[in-house]
N, C-alpha and C positions, 0 to 999 in steps of 0.2 A: 338385106340380110336384117335378124334381129339385132346382129352385132353392130351393125352401122345404124342404125336408128337409136340404139342406145347410145352409141357415141355421138350423134348429133344433139340428142337430148343433152348428154353430159357436157358439152360444149357451151349449151344454154343455160346450164346450171339445174339440171333436174335429171335425177338418178331415174333411168330406166326399168323395165321390167326384168325379172330373170329369164334369161335366153332359155329355154325349153327345148330347142330343136335338136340337141344330141340325146335328150332322155326321152323325147316322144318324138321319132322322126315321121311319123305317119301324120303329123300335124303340120309339115313342112318348117319353114322359118316361121316361129311362135314364139311369143314371151308372154309372161304370167305377170299380171301387175296387181298391186293389193293397196288399197286404200281404205284407212280407219278413221274413227272420230279425230284423230289429230290434222288430218288433211281436210282444210276449207275447201269450201264451194270453190273459193276462188283457184285455189291449188291445183283443183281437179278441171277446171276451165282452162288455165294456162296448160297443162298437160296436153287436155285435147287441142287446144290450137297448135302447140308445137306440134304434136303428133300429124296434125293435119297438113302443117308447112314441110315438114323433113319427108313426108311420104308422097308426096305430089312426083 
């Protein structure tokens, strides 16, 4: 679930996306992520790596 993924991210020191599963049930288990100019490419790459790891 989005909540489980967010917890796994938090366990690794990364804040996850906003769980939008309740607001948009038609999307199933979903989260909304936002990156801005304050996030480096390395930050984004780390998020992608951890997401790939925790969603296996």
